[in-house]
KOLLUM-192531 format. One line per field, with one value per residue (C-alpha): residue number from 1; chain; x, y negated, z. Coordinates in pm, whole numbers, plus 50000, padded with zeros to 5 digits. Each point is the difference from the previous one (the first is absolute). Layout:
N
nr = (NUM:...)
kette = (A:...)
u = (X:...)
v = (Y:...)
w = (Z:...)
END
This chain:
637
nr = (1:2:3:4:5:6:7:8:9:10:11:12:13:14:15:16:17:18:19:20:21:22:23:24:25:26:27:28:29:30:31:32:33:34:35:36:37:38:39:40:41:42:43:44:45:46:47:48:49:50:51:52:53:54:55:56:57:58:59:60:61:62:63:64:65:66:67:68:69:70:71:72:73:74:75:76:77:78:79:80:81:82:83:84:85:86:87:88:89:90:91:92:93:94:95:96:97:98:99:100:101:102:103:104:105:106:107:108:109:110:111:112:113:114:115:116:117:118:119:120:121:122:123:124:125:126:127:128:129:130:131:132:133:134:135:136:137:138:139:140:141:142:143:144:145:146:147:148:149:150:151:152:153:154:155:156:157:158:159:160:161:162:163:164:165:166:167:168:169:170:171:172:173:174:175:176:177:178:179:180:181:182:183:184:185:186:187:188:189:190:191:192:193:194:195:196:197:198:199:200:201:202:203:204:205:206:207:208:209:210:211:212:213:214:215:216:217:218:219:220:221:222:223:224:225:226:227:228:229:230:231:232:233:234:235:236:237:238:239:240:241:242:243:244:245:246:247:248:249:250:251:252:253:254:255:256:257:258:259:260:261:262:263:264:265:266:267:268:269:270:271:272:273:274:275:276:277:278:279:280:281:282:283:284:285:286:287:288:289:290:291:292:293:294:295:296:297:298:299:300:301:302:303:304:305:306:307:308:309:310:311:312:313:314:315:316:317:318:319:320:321:322:323:324:325:326:327:328:329:330:331:332:333:334:335:336:337:338:339:340:341:342:343:344:345:346:347:348:349:350:351:352:353:354:355:356:357:358:359:360:361:362:363:364:365:366:367:368:369:370:371:372:373:374:375:376:377:378:379:380:381:382:383:384:385:386:387:388:389:390:391:392:393:394:395:396:397:398:399:400:401:402:403:404:405:406:407:408:409:410:411:412:413:414:415:416:417:418:419:420:421:422:423:424:425:426:427:428:429:430:431:432:433:434:435:436:437:438:439:440:441:442:443:444:445:446:447:448:449:450:451:452:453:454:455:456:457:458:459:460:461:462:463:464:465:466:467:468:469:470:471:472:473:474:475:476:477:478:479:480:481:482:483:484:485:486:487:488:489:490:491:492:493:494:495:496:497:498:499:500:501:502:503:504:505:506:507:508:509:510:511:512:513:514:515:516:517:518:519:520:521:522:523:524:525:526:527:528:529:530:531:532:533:534:535:536:537:538:539:540:541:542:543:544:545:546:547:548:549:550:551:552:553:554:555:556:557:558:559:560:561:562:563:564:565:566:567:568:569:570:571:572:573:574:575:576:577:578:579:580:581:582:583:584:585:586:587:588:589:590:591:592:593:594:595:596:597:598:599:600:601:602:603:604:605:606:607:608:609:610:611:612:613:614:615:616:617:618:619:620:621:622:623:624:625:626:627:628:629:630:631:632:633:634:635:636:637)
kette = (A:A:A:A:A:A:A:A:A:A:A:A:A:A:A:A:A:A:A:A:A:A:A:A:A:A:A:A:A:A:A:A:A:A:A:A:A:A:A:A:A:A:A:A:A:A:A:A:A:A:A:A:A:A:A:A:A:A:A:A:A:A:A:A:A:A:A:A:A:A:A:A:A:A:A:A:A:A:A:A:A:A:A:A:A:A:A:A:A:A:A:A:A:A:A:A:A:A:A:A:A:A:A:A:A:A:A:A:A:A:A:A:A:A:A:A:A:A:A:A:A:A:A:A:A:A:A:A:A:A:A:A:A:A:A:A:A:A:A:A:A:A:A:A:A:A:A:A:A:A:A:A:A:A:A:A:A:A:A:A:A:A:A:A:A:A:A:A:A:A:A:A:A:A:A:A:A:A:A:A:A:A:A:A:A:A:A:A:A:A:A:A:A:A:A:A:A:A:A:A:A:A:A:A:A:A:A:A:A:A:A:A:A:A:A:A:A:A:A:A:A:A:A:A:A:A:A:A:A:A:A:A:A:A:A:A:A:A:A:A:A:A:A:A:A:A:A:A:A:A:A:A:A:A:A:A:A:A:A:A:A:A:A:A:A:A:A:A:A:A:A:A:A:A:A:A:A:A:A:A:A:A:A:A:A:A:A:A:A:A:A:A:A:A:A:A:A:A:A:A:A:A:A:A:A:A:A:A:A:A:A:A:A:A:A:A:A:A:A:A:A:A:A:A:A:A:A:A:A:A:A:A:A:A:A:A:A:A:A:A:A:A:A:A:A:A:A:A:A:A:A:A:A:A:A:A:A:A:A:A:A:A:A:A:A:A:A:A:A:A:A:A:A:A:A:A:A:A:A:A:A:A:A:A:A:A:A:A:A:A:A:A:A:A:A:A:A:A:A:A:A:A:A:A:A:A:A:A:A:A:A:A:A:A:A:A:A:A:A:A:A:A:A:A:A:A:A:A:A:A:A:A:A:A:A:A:A:A:A:A:A:A:A:A:A:A:A:A:A:A:A:A:A:A:A:A:A:A:A:A:A:A:A:A:A:A:A:A:A:A:A:A:A:A:A:A:A:A:A:A:A:A:A:A:A:A:A:A:A:A:A:A:A:A:A:A:A:A:A:A:A:A:A:A:A:A:A:A:A:A:A:A:A:A:A:A:A:A:A:A:A:A:A:A:A:A:A:A:A:A:A:A:A:A:A:A:A:A:A:A:A:A:A:A:A:A:A:A:A:A:A:A:A:A:A:A:A:A:A:A:A:A:A:A:A:A:A:A:A:A:A:A:A:A:A:A:A:A:A:A:A:A:A:A:A:A:A:A:A:A:A:A:A:A:A:A:A:A:A:A:A:A:A:A:A:A:A:A:A:A:A:A:A:A:A:A:A:A:A:A:A:A:A:A:A:A:A:A:A:A:A:A:A:A:A:A:A)
u = (50000:50289:50121:49657:49849:49665:49859:49968:49706:49832:49762:49823:49750:49864:50184:50325:49934:49979:50341:50138:49877:50155:50332:50020:49901:50273:50253:49930:49987:50348:50110:49896:50241:50278:49892:49674:50011:50008:49698:49933:49706:49792:49813:49748:49967:49721:50045:49817:50177:49932:50288:49949:50295:49941:50050:50201:49747:49829:49721:49941:49836:50174:49869:50262:49937:50267:50083:50167:50213:50195:49955:49923:49666:50038:49840:50164:50121:50218:50002:50272:49901:50318:49882:50005:50380:49996:49886:50208:50090:49965:50253:50137:50043:50177:50229:50101:50099:50196:50183:50359:49963:49640:49886:50072:49653:49840:50181:50049:50346:49981:50257:50012:50267:50307:49883:49798:49720:49772:49635:49734:49762:49724:50040:49921:49686:49688:49663:49909:50343:50017:49876:49730:49779:49690:49782:49628:49712:50221:49797:50067:49729:49767:50074:50185:50357:50212:50286:50283:50250:50358:50208:50022:49831:49630:49933:49668:49842:49773:49627:50055:50319:50113:50043:50268:49910:49712:49916:49859:49906:50115:49843:50106:49993:50317:50099:50351:50214:50296:50304:50254:50247:50264:50065:49871:49636:49856:49888:50185:50339:50328:49925:49642:49813:49665:49927:50231:49756:50208:49886:49687:49725:49929:50224:49965:50318:50168:49944:50221:50174:50186:49680:49888:50229:49831:50314:49954:50096:50325:50152:50095:49820:49704:49841:49654:49745:49959:49662:49783:49910:49691:50044:49790:50148:49788:50204:49995:49969:50317:50225:50186:50053:50244:50093:49913:49756:49805:49763:49658:49825:50280:49769:49802:50309:50232:50315:50204:49850:49726:50014:50155:49760:49766:49934:49894:49808:49902:49708:50094:49735:50169:50237:50147:50086:49998:50299:49935:50303:50035:50324:50025:50246:50192:50076:49961:49820:50157:49904:50116:49817:50081:49837:50319:50094:50102:49896:50189:49942:50247:49995:50247:50096:49720:49749:50032:49879:50267:49843:50204:49836:50210:49965:49977:50333:50186:50338:49948:49763:50287:50136:49662:49966:50348:49919:49722:50193:50259:49725:49877:50357:50041:49671:50101:50333:49836:49752:50284:50206:49736:49668:49719:49838:49656:49774:49904:50081:50277:49995:50297:49855:50156:49917:50110:50329:50267:49925:49767:49856:49633:49777:50012:50155:50265:50001:50325:50135:50039:50193:50359:50241:49904:50249:49843:49649:50101:50185:49708:49757:50229:50005:49634:49875:50228:49804:49705:50177:50161:49720:49690:50004:50237:49858:50238:49957:50195:50011:50179:50184:50042:50317:49795:49816:50244:50309:49856:49846:50338:50159:49744:50028:50380:49981:49732:50173:50321:49808:49858:50312:50206:50314:49966:50221:50125:49874:49692:49977:50306:49791:49828:50336:50129:49692:50031:50371:49940:49735:50224:50284:49768:49943:49626:49877:49703:49881:49761:49751:49960:49646:49995:49878:50281:50304:50190:50060:49820:50332:50070:49647:50040:50338:49886:49688:50125:50374:50041:49672:50134:50320:49797:49934:50337:50179:49754:50121:50353:49897:49796:50084:49814:49793:49875:49922:49790:49815:49943:49839:49763:49908:49948:49768:49811:49952:49914:49827:49680:50122:50199:50348:50245:50383:49995:49807:50269:50261:49804:49943:50377:50064:49750:50153:50366:50008:50212:49938:49950:49853:50334:49997:49650:50086:50337:49908:49650:49986:50344:50256:50271:50238:50209:50377:50247:50370:50306:50321:50346:50033:50279:50236:50038:50249:49842:49653:49821:49786:49728:49840:49657:49841:49641:50001:49629:49729:49804:50113:50005:50133:50295:50088:50368:50178:50374:50189:50349:50293:49977:49649:49807:49727:49814:49727:49937:49669:49960:49649:49848:49937:49663:49866:50047:50032:50250:49937:50039:50309:49893:50270:50026:50274:50227:50147:49850:50110:49739:50171:49875:49724:50069:49804:49917:50165:50348:50137:50257:50036:50300:50024:50282:50075:50213:50229:50288:49918:50217:49757:49698:49917:49670:49740:49650:49713:49667:50104:49628:49959:49664:50105:49948:50339:50039:50381:50106:50365:50075:49820:50294:50356:50245:50356)
v = (50000:49764:50016:49941:49653:49984:49678:49826:50225:50007:49714:50159:50219:50072:50330:49823:49746:50295:50109:49653:50025:50345:49875:49713:50230:50244:49716:49888:50360:50066:49674:50118:50291:49742:49778:50051:49643:49835:49811:49737:49780:50042:49757:50034:49683:49920:49668:49819:49694:49757:49805:49664:49985:49631:49886:50297:50031:50318:50106:50339:50216:50255:50293:50170:50314:50004:50321:49958:50310:49837:50066:49629:49822:49707:49666:49807:50073:49796:49944:49861:49707:49986:49735:49740:50007:49805:49670:49694:50016:50378:50211:50121:49639:49916:50300:49903:49658:50125:50314:49950:50174:49974:50238:49832:50095:49800:49668:49724:49850:49622:49719:49762:49751:50203:50301:50297:50094:50300:49910:50248:50073:50072:49653:49847:50203:49803:50115:50177:50171:50130:50335:50064:50277:49902:50240:49955:50203:50246:50276:50317:50261:49716:49792:49670:50004:49700:49919:49749:49935:49924:49950:50336:50193:50040:50088:50175:50029:50298:50003:50332:50187:50290:50305:50262:50250:49791:49800:49657:49812:49647:49790:49658:49760:49844:49740:49933:49798:50153:49778:49894:50289:49939:50330:50343:49905:49712:49872:49918:50139:49905:50237:49884:50286:49860:50184:50186:50102:50133:49962:49824:50136:49993:50286:50174:49976:50314:50122:50285:50136:49669:49792:49747:49898:49674:49829:49668:49998:49807:50164:50356:50322:50190:50263:50145:50255:50324:50039:50009:49710:49959:49676:49838:49701:49789:49787:49854:50291:49907:50064:50330:50125:50239:50090:50226:50287:50183:49823:50162:49851:50021:50089:49681:49782:50126:49789:50319:50183:50184:50373:50115:49959:49765:49665:49726:49707:49712:49790:49642:49862:50170:49750:50211:50357:50162:50225:50268:50152:50258:50065:50282:49999:49680:49705:49718:49906:49783:49902:49777:49864:49829:49957:50089:50325:50292:50318:50322:50331:50288:50327:50034:50305:50198:49851:49652:49719:49732:49668:49713:49657:49723:49677:50019:49826:50142:49923:50249:50266:50234:49980:50098:50289:50127:49971:50257:50329:49879:49938:50356:50131:49801:50122:50359:49947:49830:50289:50253:49796:49902:50166:49972:49664:50063:49797:50045:49654:49743:49660:49785:49652:49677:49741:49858:49818:50269:50352:50111:50337:50066:50304:50198:49704:49734:49640:49907:49734:50136:49758:50076:50262:50363:50101:49749:50121:50362:49923:49810:50276:50263:49814:49906:50343:50161:49799:50227:50257:49766:49764:50107:50360:49962:49674:49858:49655:49776:49706:50204:50263:49855:50205:50321:49912:49769:50198:50344:49872:49861:50335:50183:49736:50030:50379:49984:49742:50203:50316:49854:49800:50095:49985:50114:49870:50194:49746:49804:49815:49776:49684:50062:50040:49678:49811:50135:49918:49644:49951:50136:49774:49698:50036:49946:50356:50071:50345:50184:49997:49622:49907:49911:49646:49925:50014:49673:50058:50181:50143:50167:50142:50141:50163:50137:50155:50111:50066:50097:50190:50200:50070:50157:50289:50007:50023:50264:50190:49958:50110:50314:50076:49935:50318:49930:49639:50093:50262:49737:49760:50270:50095:49635:49956:50322:49930:49631:49927:49795:49896:49715:50141:49821:50011:50288:50211:50000:50068:50294:50141:49999:50153:50279:50085:49976:50078:49689:49751:49661:49767:49819:49935:49855:49777:49868:49950:49851:49834:49841:49834:50245:50076:50299:49955:50287:49982:50220:49920:50085:50381:50141:50278:50277:50247:50155:49879:49664:49832:49773:49745:49860:49705:49886:49621:49929:50064:50248:50363:50238:50347:49986:50169:49972:50094:50070:49996:50148:49914:50338:49914:50217:49869:50104:49846:49963:49944:49847:50044:49734:50146:49830:50150:50362:50086:50122:49904:50254:49952:49751:50138:50378:50019:49807:50155:49831:50012:49917:49828:49951:49744:49635:49840:49631:49879:50101:49721:50226:50361:50198:50310:50199:50073:50314:49842:49752:49633:49973:50224:49776:49766:49854:50036:49860:49958:50072:50066:50007:49628:50069:49877:49623:49929:49622:50001:50237:49894:50189:50314:50110:50090:50020:50129)
w = (50000:50076:49640:49848:50012:49826:50142:49661:49917:50337:49948:49706:50185:50343:50003:49925:50274:50233:49872:50073:50358:50028:49863:50246:50286:49899:49980:50352:50120:49868:50160:50344:49964:49968:50286:50184:50129:49660:49868:49736:49916:49684:49776:49719:49791:49760:49820:49719:49862:49717:49849:49827:49761:49922:50362:50137:50279:50105:50229:50154:50258:50215:50198:50215:50202:50271:50182:50337:50045:50284:50372:50050:50012:49758:50085:49716:49649:49766:49625:49773:49779:49794:49753:50278:49998:49673:50150:50089:50368:50031:50189:49668:49889:50326:49966:49646:50129:50301:49885:49890:49664:49878:49727:49666:49875:50278:49956:49745:49964:50008:49996:50296:49912:49916:50200:49882:50240:50019:50032:50111:49714:50249:50149:49661:49921:49918:50136:49674:49988:50357:50123:50253:50129:50196:50199:50069:50142:50188:50161:50192:49960:49890:50313:49966:50131:50099:49760:50004:49722:50104:49688:49825:50283:50071:50364:50060:50344:49958:50060:50179:50089:49783:50220:49931:49730:49867:49689:49934:49682:49928:49725:49881:49708:49869:49747:49886:49768:49822:50058:49743:49981:50265:50177:49893:49937:49803:49665:49678:50094:49831:49711:49952:50170:50105:50326:50237:50271:50288:50362:49880:50225:50378:50114:50335:50209:50127:50355:50117:50309:50033:49982:49739:49714:49905:49868:49822:49632:49989:49690:50090:49923:50132:50223:49953:50115:49807:49834:49689:49773:49781:49807:49724:49818:49766:49760:49648:49755:49809:50300:50035:50355:50160:50354:50289:49971:49732:49762:50047:49696:49742:49711:50064:50036:49727:49971:49963:50298:49809:49934:49674:49710:50187:49832:50240:49858:50225:49865:49914:50232:50297:50162:50282:50085:50342:50059:50263:50172:50273:50184:50257:50290:49935:50225:49748:49679:49729:49646:49718:49696:49672:49660:49811:50167:49784:50182:49935:50177:50001:50188:50281:50206:50166:49756:50150:49773:49970:49902:49856:49976:49851:49803:49623:49946:49695:50156:50283:49871:49907:50356:50139:49757:50087:50370:49982:49959:50252:50255:49953:50046:50319:50146:49929:50177:50298:50028:50009:50243:50258:49919:49749:49933:50147:49770:49635:49869:50029:49826:49902:49954:49881:50265:50331:50055:49972:50115:50276:50093:50058:50035:49672:49815:49981:49879:49824:49771:49649:49780:50095:49872:49966:50269:50237:49921:50056:50323:50153:49897:50150:50331:50024:49899:50260:50256:49923:50217:50253:50095:49815:50124:50294:50136:50257:50153:49760:50241:50265:49793:49653:49954:50001:49680:49820:50092:49932:49676:49891:50076:49786:49726:49981:49989:49729:49784:50018:49910:49677:49909:49695:50212:50360:50281:50301:50254:49883:50332:49972:49959:50333:50177:49847:50117:50353:50025:49881:50267:50276:49888:50004:50373:49951:50039:50227:50110:49771:50288:49951:49896:49630:50069:50247:49771:49966:49630:49721:49882:50333:50014:49649:50057:50337:49846:49659:50029:50364:49981:49705:50188:50280:49760:49821:50335:50112:49693:50133:50350:49927:49635:49676:50009:50352:49913:49698:50204:50268:49750:49881:50356:50094:49703:50066:50371:49985:49669:50038:50343:50157:50076:50227:50004:50245:49750:49730:50268:50139:49652:49943:50342:49941:49664:50098:50372:50060:50281:49833:50260:50031:49624:49994:50298:49882:49636:50031:50342:50024:49775:50108:49715:49894:49984:50022:49925:49945:50186:49866:50021:50220:49894:50259:49853:49692:50102:49999:50267:49869:50233:49916:50176:50043:49974:49942:50259:49788:50009:49705:49921:49764:49672:49910:49679:50007:49669:49982:49779:49826:49873:50246:50229:50312:50211:50369:50177:50345:50140:50221:50343:50058:49675:50116:49634:49741:49640:49722:49786:49728:49770:50046:49736:50237:50314:50307:50363:50263:50293:50354:50043:50083:50284:49961:50321:49880:49777:49830:49891:49885:49785:49846:49637:49967:49741:50014:49977:49689:49811:50068:49715:50123:50277:49944:50245:49826:49638:49906:50078:50166:50344:50031:50155:49988:49957:49728:50002:50323:49882:49784:50083:49711:50025)
END
């Protein structure tokens, strides 16, 4: 059952709805075998929205059935109103103006005398260019509830508390205005896409074992409640839509969605079409729309429909056509590496302001080079595993989705490359080393909104997050790491994993103790620095002294090269790991030495050959250990 995911078809009949219920029940049943104390909330959205493409304003209704699976009685709930960030004076506006290195997409460069200044684009928005999302007629089970809007958060004091293991139904009306494209969502982006509708609806905030996660929208990424979406969008009939979910009325809509052989004709007198989507077990719903979209569909692995929606610009059509088989190749590799993509459609859509992942889709810019288009697609689609199936809290643990996604992206891009490289992660190491040398590093446990600089946040999340896995490969071996990723995915898909969960998956697979690694790497700025002192000749043998200079401990792989061209390796386990790694190169003789406990700053071992025969000694010849000073990792005769 774990390998079969048939939710795309479960809304088509009452019998299949029963199967959906059975699937979800089985999912949570298997979860209890992992951790009987785990629970997560559940939502069922039903939304009807009408978009006025002439004013970029929309109105809608929302019915949300909220299931409280927690042990708490809830007296309040919170919604995100993300559009409100795009107003002069918002927290996002204030952050743009105060952070040392504002996102270039969010500022205008202006001249003030002889100086160039960066001006917040949000600050300059006119009333008809700003974003907003207003809520009216909020009710809980048909009783009026008290609501208060604070920036991008709606606080709801409930008409009646929600007891543990019970459901309640919220209804509301909303009206919004799509802002000028500034960050992720918006209208008329830099490439002329009309509507990039990300984070556009009143979205229930997450409540979990830590409490409410009602973070204001300041610019970072998201956290959401798992559930099902039933969304109807009425819009001008000439617009082509793509995004989250499965189109239920494709043979009425057409625009490339219709079944083979079906001809869809919309009467001239009809001005609008209503697109009806359903999306099972996701934690977000995103769509984009434009009158000039070309819509291609190709079959991916496991019969997944890969949709490509892009502007009809002759300069870039070839790039988009060439992207399609590569996307299928990448999905196949990701499936084999982590686990099967669980839905039956994925859409690559031109829109947004760069590249951003969403449920079953991505919005990306599409008018650059082919390599750039492929690279962004590789990254954003990899997020379907690390964020849209394994849904960690991005505000608190952004490295778990960005870093793990970057790891999968680099493996995938190397897999499909014409010329493969031995270490596809070198860019991540370079980024991490530059951050350490800057002196500006903060722990990965820092909340995403609290970083002093965007650059440090990015390197911490992407590069250092990727290195969490590459170093895990160094610690427990490649085979154990890849097994750990598959176990992590199998155990925690459709859940909200935390850092401890990936650590425990690796421990269960390998048998190693890794709590020290999770602590040092993610909760501190401790660095790794080992060195080799000048070896000492003792008769026809050689004594090698190693020193731990950095605070963070690691086991050590050493390669000794001799003047006669032969080589041998030595392995020094780390005592607190209680683990010995398999020989990564069985063709090479390896000696396993006694373990090294962290408290001892130095360790000595003997090579049974004269010093004169030693040409070179290297700590970590694989380059997977993030030692910040490589120059003392090598001794040369």
